[in-house]
C-alpha positions in Angstrom: -0.2 56.3 80.0 1.3 58.0 76.8 -0.5 58.2 73.5 1.8 55.6 71.6 1.8 53.1 74.5 -1.9 53.4 74.8 -2.7 52.8 71.0 -0.1 49.8 70.9 -2.0 48.1 73.9 -5.4 48.6 72.4 -5.2 48.2 68.7 -2.7 45.4 68.6 -4.3 41.9 67.3 -5.5 40.0 70.3 -4.0 36.5 70.6 -7.2 35.0 72.2 -10.4 36.6 71.7 -14.1 36.0 71.1 -16.0 37.8 68.2 -19.7 38.5 67.7 -21.0 39.6 64.4 -24.0 41.8 65.0 -24.8 43.1 61.5 -23.8 41.8 58.0 -25.4 43.4 55.0 -23.8 40.8 52.7 -25.6 38.1 54.9 -28.6 40.0 55.4 -28.3 39.6 59.1 -28.9 41.7 62.0 -29.0 40.5 65.8 -31.0 43.5 66.9 -31.4 43.8 70.6 -28.3 41.8 71.9 -26.0 41.6 75.1 -22.9 39.9 76.3 -21.6 40.4 80.0 -18.4 39.9 81.8 -20.2 37.2 83.9 -21.4 35.2 80.8 -17.6 35.3 79.8 -16.4 34.1 83.2 -14.2 37.3 83.6 -13.9 38.2 87.2 -11.3 41.0 87.1 -13.8 43.5 85.8 -17.5 43.8 85.6 -18.8 45.1 82.3 -21.6 44.5 79.7 -21.9 45.2 76.0 -25.5 45.8 74.7 -27.1 46.6 71.3 -30.6 48.3 71.3 -33.0 49.0 68.4 -34.7 52.3 69.2 -38.2 53.1 68.5 -40.3 56.4 68.2 -39.9 59.7 66.5 -36.9 60.2 64.2 -34.9 57.6 65.9 -37.2 54.7 64.7 -34.8 51.8 63.5 -31.6 53.5 64.9 -29.4 51.3 66.8 -26.9 52.1 69.6 -24.3 50.1 71.0 -23.3 50.7 74.7 -20.2 49.5 76.6 -20.6 49.7 80.4 -17.7 49.3 82.8 -18.6 49.4 86.5 -15.2 50.7 87.3 -14.4 52.6 84.0 -16.3 54.3 81.1 -19.6 54.0 79.9 -19.5 54.4 75.9 -22.4 54.6 73.7 -21.9 54.6 69.7 -24.4 54.3 66.9 -23.9 51.7 64.2 -26.9 53.5 62.3 -25.0 56.8 62.3 -21.6 56.0 60.9 -20.2 54.3 64.1 -20.4 57.8 65.6 -19.7 58.2 69.5 -22.8 59.6 71.3 -21.6 60.2 74.8 -19.0 59.0 77.2 -19.5 58.9 80.9 -17.6 57.9 84.1 -15.5 58.8 87.1 -18.3 61.4 87.8 -18.1 63.4 84.8 -18.8 62.9 81.0 -17.3 63.7 77.4 -20.1 65.1 75.4 -22.6 67.8 75.3 -26.3 68.8 75.4 -27.6 69.4 71.9 -31.2 70.6 71.1 -31.3 67.4 69.0 -32.6 64.7 71.6 -33.0 61.6 69.6 -30.6 59.4 67.8 -31.8 60.4 64.4 -32.2 57.7 61.8 -30.3 59.0 58.5 -33.5 58.0 56.7 -35.1 61.2 58.3 -32.4 63.4 57.1 -32.0 65.3 53.7 -28.4 66.5 53.8 -29.0 69.1 51.0 -32.0 70.8 52.9 -31.5 74.2 54.3 -28.9 74.9 51.4 -26.8 72.1 52.5 -27.2 72.2 56.3 -29.4 69.3 56.7 -26.7 67.5 58.6 -27.4 69.6 61.5 -30.7 67.9 62.1 -29.0 65.1 63.6 -26.1 66.5 65.2 -25.7 65.7 68.7 -22.7 63.3 69.1 -19.7 63.4 71.3 -17.4 62.6 68.4 -18.8 62.5 64.6 -16.7 61.8 61.6 -16.9 64.4 59.0 -16.0 63.2 55.5 -14.6 61.2 53.8 -15.5 62.1 50.4 -15.4 65.7 51.2 -16.0 67.8 54.5 -16.4 71.6 55.6 -19.1 74.0 55.1 -21.7 73.4 52.3 -20.9 75.0 49.0 -21.2 74.5 45.3 -17.6 73.0 44.2 -15.8 73.8 41.1 -17.7 71.2 39.2 -20.9 72.9 40.1 -22.1 70.3 42.5 -23.5 71.1 45.8 -21.3 69.5 48.7 -23.4 69.6 51.7 -22.2 70.4 55.3 -19.5 67.9 56.7 -20.0 64.9 54.1 -22.1 61.9 54.2 -20.3 59.2 56.3 -22.1 60.0 59.5 -25.2 59.6 58.0 -24.5 56.1 56.6 -25.3 52.9 58.7 -22.5 50.5 59.0 -22.8 47.6 56.8 -20.8 45.2 59.1 -20.7 45.6 63.0 -18.7 43.1 65.4 -17.7 43.1 68.9 -14.5 41.4 70.0 -13.5 40.8 73.7 -9.9 39.7 74.4 -9.8 36.5 76.4 -6.5 37.4 78.3 -6.0 40.4 80.5 -6.6 43.3 80.2 -9.6 42.0 78.4 -9.8 44.8 75.8 -13.0 45.4 74.1 -12.9 46.2 70.3 -16.0 47.4 68.2 -15.5 47.4 64.5 -17.7 48.8 61.9 -17.6 49.2 58.0 -19.1 52.2 56.5 -19.2 52.3 52.7 -19.4 55.6 50.5 -20.2 54.0 47.2 -21.7 56.0 44.6 -21.9 55.1 41.0 -19.4 57.2 38.8 -18.2 59.0 42.0 -16.8 57.2 44.8 -15.8 54.0 46.1 -14.5 54.7 49.6 -14.7 52.1 52.4 -13.8 52.8 56.1 -13.3 50.3 58.8 -13.7 51.9 62.2 -12.4 50.5 65.3 -12.8 51.6 69.0 -10.9 49.8 71.6 -11.3 50.1 75.4 -9.9 48.5 78.5 -12.5 48.1 81.1 -11.7 50.1 84.2 -9.5 52.6 82.4 -10.5 56.2 81.6 -9.6 56.3 78.0 -10.1 54.8 74.6 -8.6 54.5 71.2 -10.1 55.0 67.7 -8.1 53.6 64.6 -9.9 54.1 61.3 -8.9 52.5 57.9 -9.9 54.1 54.8 -9.6 52.4 51.5 -10.2 53.5 48.0 -11.9 50.6 46.1 -12.3 52.5 42.8 -9.9 51.9 39.9 -9.4 56.0 39.9 -7.7 58.0 42.2 -10.1 60.2 44.5 -10.1 63.1 46.9 -10.8 62.5 50.5 -11.2 64.7 53.6 -11.8 63.9 57.3 -12.4 65.9 60.4 -12.8 64.0 63.7 -15.4 66.4 65.3 -15.0 65.9 69.0 -17.6 68.0 71.1 -17.4 68.8 74.6 -19.8 70.9 77.0 -20.5 71.1 80.7 -19.0 70.1 83.2 -15.5 70.6 81.5 -16.8 73.3 79.6 -17.6 76.5 81.6 -16.8 80.1 82.0 -12.8 80.2 82.4 -12.4 76.8 81.0 -9.1 76.5 79.2 -7.8 74.7 76.0 -4.2 74.0 75.5 -2.1 72.5 72.6 1.0 72.8 71.1 0.6 75.6 68.2 2.7 76.5 65.3 0.1 78.9 63.8 -3.3 80.0 64.6 -5.7 82.2 62.3 -9.5 83.0 62.6 -11.7 81.3 60.5 -13.6 84.5 59.4 -13.8 87.9 60.2 -16.2 87.5 63.2 -13.5 85.2 64.8 -10.8 87.9 64.6 -12.1 89.5 67.8 -11.6 86.3 69.8 -8.1 85.4 68.5 -5.9 86.6 71.3 -8.2 85.0 73.9 -8.6 81.8 71.9 -7.6 79.5 74.9 -10.2 80.7 77.3 -14.0 80.3 77.1 -17.3 82.4 78.1 -20.0 80.9 79.9 -23.4 80.4 78.2 -23.8 83.6 76.2 -27.1 84.6 74.3 -26.4 86.0 71.0 -22.9 84.5 70.9 -22.3 83.2 67.2 -19.7 80.5 66.5 -16.1 81.4 66.5 -13.7 79.0 64.7 -9.7 79.0 64.7 -7.6 77.2 62.2 -4.5 75.8 64.0 -1.3 74.2 62.8 -0.2 72.1 65.7 3.5 71.0 66.7 4.2 67.6 67.3 6.9 65.3 68.7 9.6 63.5 66.8 7.0 60.6 65.7 4.2 63.1 64.7 2.3 62.7 68.1 0.5 65.6 69.6 -2.1 66.5 72.0 -5.1 69.0 72.8 -6.3 69.3 76.5 -9.4 71.2 77.5 -10.0 71.5 81.3 -12.3 73.3 83.5 -11.6 76.6 85.3 -10.2 75.0 88.5 -8.1 72.3 86.6 -9.7 69.7 88.3 -11.2 67.8 85.5 -10.6 67.7 81.7 -10.1 65.8 78.3 -7.0 65.0 76.3 -7.2 64.2 72.6 -4.4 62.6 71.1 -3.5 62.2 67.4 -0.7 62.1 64.9 0.0 65.0 62.6 1.3 62.7 59.8 -2.3 61.4 59.4 -4.1 64.5 60.6 -2.1 67.5 60.0 -4.4 70.5 61.1 -6.8 71.3 64.0 -10.0 73.1 64.1 -11.2 74.7 67.3 -14.8 75.5 67.4 -16.2 77.6 70.2 -20.1 77.7 70.5 -20.7 79.3 73.9 -24.2 80.0 73.1 -27.0 79.3 75.7 -27.4 76.0 77.0 -30.7 75.2 75.4 -29.1 76.3 72.0 -26.1 74.1 72.5 -23.3 75.3 74.8 -20.3 73.3 73.2 -16.8 73.5 72.0 -15.2 71.2 69.4 -11.7 70.0 69.2 -11.3 68.7 65.7 -8.1 67.2 64.3 -8.4 66.6 60.5 -6.8 66.5 57.0 -8.6 69.8 56.3 -10.3 72.8 58.0 -14.0 73.6 57.8 -14.1 75.7 54.8 -15.9 74.4 51.6 -13.8 72.1 49.4 -13.3 74.6 46.8 -11.4 76.9 49.3 -9.2 74.1 50.7 -7.7 73.0 47.5 -5.5 76.1 47.1 -4.5 75.4 50.8 -3.2 72.1 49.9 -5.6 70.4 52.4 -7.6 68.1 49.9 -5.5 65.2 49.8 -5.8 62.3 47.4 -5.8 58.6 47.7 -4.7 56.1 44.8 -6.5 53.1 43.8 -6.2 50.4 46.3 -4.5 52.7 48.8 -5.6 52.7 52.4 -5.1 55.4 54.9 -5.1 55.0 58.6 -6.1 57.5 61.3 -5.4 57.0 65.0 -6.7 59.0 68.0 -7.1 58.6 71.5 -9.6 60.4 74.0 -8.6 60.3 77.7 -10.7 61.5 80.5 -8.6 63.6 83.0 -10.1 62.6 86.4 -8.5 65.2 88.8 -6.0 67.9 89.1 -2.9 65.8 88.9 -3.9 64.2 85.6 -4.7 67.6 84.2 -1.3 68.9 85.2 0.3 65.8 83.7 -1.4 66.3 80.4 -0.6 70.2 80.4 2.9 69.3 81.0 2.9 66.9 78.0 1.5 69.8 75.8 4.4 72.1 76.9 6.9 69.4 76.4 5.8 69.1 72.8 5.6 72.8 72.3 9.4 73.0 73.7 9.6 76.8 73.6 8.7 77.1 69.9 6.9 80.2 69.0 3.2 80.6 68.1 2.4 82.7 65.1 -0.9 84.6 65.4 -2.1 85.2 62.1 -4.7 88.1 62.3 -6.4 87.7 58.7 -8.3 84.5 57.8 -6.6 82.0 55.6 -9.8 82.3 53.1 -11.7 85.5 52.1 -15.4 84.1 52.2 -18.0 85.9 50.2 
């Protein structure tokens, strides 16, 4: 199924549906441990369940996870406590996600984002997909106004103020999980994001649609990176990443050595520092594009679809360190690269949002279950590239201190 059709099927408003509100800050309500199943809904076509659990012990005390289990499809785990981020996706004998040294679903109450010179974000980082933004994103640094902006913003460490689950009552019985995450700071920002994950039981893909609205009376800057992370079994020595590329450049001097081999991966390598590359993607006539990661044999992979009108750049993060340290790669569509904000303004990668304005971001994640599906996805990448050249810029876009 192509990206446009998938999104149309998954995010269109259901005609007949049942909705359960699990959290409402305004009402002071939270259902805590909760579950609904296809049997309870008298749905016979698919066997699925949706369950929320409140976690206990260690740094995950009070955290919540919401798990969608489809017997013939994907199992999707996300955390309403951690900005509605996706923890892991499993199904069809493989997974999207990775093995982080951070083992718990860390409650944001235990994280100080400004610790370690703005690297405190890393103390909770273990998600398959984490939203980096929206007030700012990128590496930590002191901005032009003298304020420290910590690594990758704040939204991923903000519990959702509203969480709801909707199940369509008509085939194909799509499941929608919505959450509202507020970045409200006196005198600084009033950004409100409605997130939505939609999945059809039995399918190997899901869609995200986020709507960011500026509720302030003043225009504001915003940034977002959708930090999608993949490890074994898709990532391995000889794994390959493909995407239609107009321009690629190394993030810093260290990444220069890997520029020509940017599409292939090492196995777990002790002492390997992260390599990051800045990509300007090509897209089709509607702005849609695709990034594909597959294993060495081309027998399994993942395809990430997004729209360049919404998310104009792509960051590729290669962290092929040891397995215990975190063997992982990131495919990261965004409005911005991973430089700190002050370096991105001159690049035109710190957009602004007007009072009352809403920005929409649509993405799809598709598990490629076999060699034929991998080939079809790679053919779609080639079709978008359409023989157009790729510019390899040998120097970083930014000269870092």
